[in-house]
N, C-alpha and C positions, 0 to 999 in steps of 0.2 A: 181413690183421683191422681191425674195429673199433677206432675209438680209447676212451678210455676215455669211459665216459659220466659225467654232474654227479654221479648217484648212487654209483658205484663211484667217485670222487673223494671223496666225503663218506663214504664207509664208511671208508676209506683212511686219511681223517685223524682221525676216529672215534677207529679201532681203534692209532694207530700214534702220530698225534703231538698229540693233546689228552693221552695221558698223560707224553706228555715236556714238553708245555708246564707241567701239572701240577706236576710235579717240579723244574723249572728256577724256578718260581715262588716254591712254599713255601720252596725252600731259597736263595734268591737274595740275602738280606739278615742280616744277622747275628743280628737278632732274630726273623726270621721262622722262621731256622735252630733257634734258640734254643727258641722255641716249637715247633715240632715235635717236638723231641728229647723235651722234656717233656711231650708229649700238650695241648699248650694251644691245638690249633687243634680247634676242635668245629665241628658241623654242626646248621641249626637252620632255623626258619620260623615263619612269625605276622608279625604288622603291626609289631612293634617288638621288639628282644632285651634282655630284661631280665637284667642282672648283679647278683646278690647283692651287696650293703654289707654287712662286718662292722664297726661301729664304738663298741659299748658293752659293758660287762662285766653279766652277769649278777646278781640280788641275793646277796652275799656278805657273810660277817663271821666274824670269831673270836666263839666262844662257850664258857659253862662253864654246869655244872649245866643248868637247866631254861631258860635262855636262852629267849627267841622266835623263832623266824627269819622272816626277811625274805620274803615271798611273792608281794609286790604282782607284779603283771606289769610289767616294764619292756620297750620296745623300745631292742632292742639290732641289729636288722639294718635296713636301708631297700631298695629296688631303683633301681637306676640303669639310665634306659631310653633306650636308642638304637636311633637311624633305621638300617634296609639302606642302602647306597650303593654305587652300580653302574659296574661298569667293563665297556667293550667296546673292541674291537680289531678293526679293519674285515680283513676278506682279499678284496680284488677280483682277479680276473686278467680281463682284457678279451680279447674272441673272437679279435682278430686274433693276439695272443701263444701263444694255443693252435691256432689256424690254421698257426704258423710251424712248430713240433714236430712232429718225426713221433715215433712211438713212446710206450708207454705209461712208459719209465722216464724220458724226458725230459719229457712232462708231470708225473711226480711228481717230479723235479727242482725245477720251476718251484714246486709246491705246498709244498714242503720248505722252500726258501727262503723262502718266505711265511711259513712255520709259526716257523722259527726266530727270523724277525725279531718274529713275532706274538708268542713269550716273550721275547723282550728288551724289547719295548714297553710288554708287561703290566707288567715288573719295575722298569722305569726309572719309569714313570707311579706305582706303588705307593711306592716308595720318595721319589719325590718329594715326593708325599703326608705322608710320614711326618714329616718335619723341616720344612716350611712349607705352609702353605695354600694349598689349590688351588680354593679355595670351597667354598662348604653343600654340594654336592652329593660332593665326595670325602670319603675318611676324614678323620676328624680326628686333626689333627698330635699329636705324642708332647706338645711345648712347650702345648699348651693343655690337653691331659690332664693335665698336673703345672703349671698357673699356680695362681697367689694369687686370682687375681680371677676373675669370668666366672662363664658354667655349664658344667656339664660334665655328661651323661646326666641332664640336666633336673633338677638339682642346683646350689643355688646355693652357690659355694666360698666368697664372704664370709660368711655365715650356719655355716657348719661349718670349722671349721678342720681335722677330720680326713678333709676330702675335697681339702686342697692339697699341693702338692709341696712340695718344697723346690728354691729357686729362688736361685742366687748371681750375680746380673745384673752384679756388679763387675768379676767377672773379673779382667785383669790380667795380667802377667806370669806363666805358668805356674813354678807350683812344687808338690812333692809334697804339701806341706800343705796346699795347698789340693784337692786330689783327695781328701786323707785326711778331711780336714774333711768335705765333701759325704757322702764314704762313712759316716762315725761318723753325719750327720743322718740318712740313710735305713736306719739299722740300730735294732733293738731286741732285745737276746741275742741268740739264734740266725737273729732275722730279720735278713738282709745280704741286700747287692745281690750280683745273680751276673755280670749283665754290663754293661762299659763301652765305651759306642761314642763314638768321637771321628774327628775327621780326620788324614789321615795325617801333616800338619804336627805336631799337638798328638803322638800317637801316636811320632814321630819323637825327640821331647823328653822323652817318657816313658820310650822305651827307652835314650835316654845315661845316664839317671839310676838304675836298676833295675838288681838285679844277674844276671851271667851266666844263672844259674839260672832265672829268673824270665820269661827272653826265649824265645819261640816255645812254653812250656809252656800246654797246655790241659788240664791236668789235671782242671781246676775246670770244664770245659765240654766232656767226651769227644765230644757231639751236635756240636759246632762242627767239632773236629778230624776226624769221622767223614764231612763233607761237604767237605773242603779250606783251612777257613778257619785263618789262624795266629792269635796273639796274645800276651800278656802275662799270666805270674799275678799278682794284687793283692788281698792277703786272700784271701777265699773268691769272687772273681769274676775275670773275664776280660776283659782289654782288648784292643778290638779296632777297624780300619778300617771305615767305610760312605763310600765316595766321595760320596755322597747328602748325607753330615752338613755342616750348618750349617759355615762357616765360623767358628772361635773357638769352639766347642760342646764340651762334655763331657757325654754323659747317662750317668746312675748309674741303673740299674735292677735291680730286683728281678724278675725273668719271673715269678716264682709267682702273682704279682698282675696279671700280663696275659693277656690272651685274646683269639685270635682265631677271630671266629664266622662259618662259611660258610654261606650261603644253601643248602640240600639240592637245589634246584632250579635254582641258578646256580652251578655249579662247574665254570667253564668249558666249560660248555651250548654245543655248535655247533648253529646255526639252521639252520631248515629252509630248502629249496630257495626261492631269492628271483631270478625272473627279471624285469629291468627292463623295461619297456614301451617305451621308447624306446632301448634298448641293448642290443650285444653282449656279454654279459660274464657271468663266474661270480662271484656275490656273496653273500657268507657274514658275518658276525660271530661272534666267540667273548665270551661273555657273563660277568661274575663279579660275584657282589654278596654281599657281607661287611661286616666291620667289625673294628677291633681297637679293645679297652676294657680300660682298667686299675681295678681292683677296690679300691686304695689306693694312691691318689697320696701319701700321707703317708709310705712308704716307698721313694718315688723322688725322684729330682730330677737336675736339671742346670745345667750353670754354662756362663756365656755370656761373649762379649766377651775371651777368653782370648788374650794374645798370645805 
């Protein structure tokens, strides 16, 4: 029986492993899992991604009798503009390795191991970029989105306070008042944070201070519970651990105002046949392009330097 051809391997990867890779990636972090559960992962294309931003009120006022209304045109929305960010993972199997194995099952076992590694690599690279800058080519980290200065989405934060997040860089020894204060700063009536992300160390300190009924309670975030996360209930939010979260940080997020946009032509697309001119190898890449954007930094925040 002839060994699997490269085309047959490609077909197997596209039909079996790419869908699994996608599931693992989009549910790999608490933030992405929460966005998936709220249908906040969308697909788009084009030169840039435009995110509508609401920042002002329409003309309004109390009136009586024959008072006239203000019908002036008032700008209340704008667009934040973001560039696509591209990520790849290389999957190469040298010809010698393929020669040493006999049978389709063994070949596919090697491919399966490579694809499992690819899924972990994608998740790790994305998670690292969420919390710390990985350079201009990578997605914009949460700290930049919520900063009080700089430019985000081509809008200057220093010019518009509604485009600034809530930042407590003083931190200090953790206490619940610190967390409650930031939660309040990120709230406006019914608009309240729903996801709090921190480190295992800080999570453990919170665990010791909350009531037993709050521990392991994900009633606020059933979407997280469905994919295996656990957490602590706090007001209308769920506190969770992300192992890639910066040391000493607590992120207080309202995911109603976050969106992941994926390019419709780069949702883990598997490259076509590539044959090196001077090597014997099976060479392919899985490609992803997208971005993570916040449309209302003022209802999100973070605390740093927490001990």
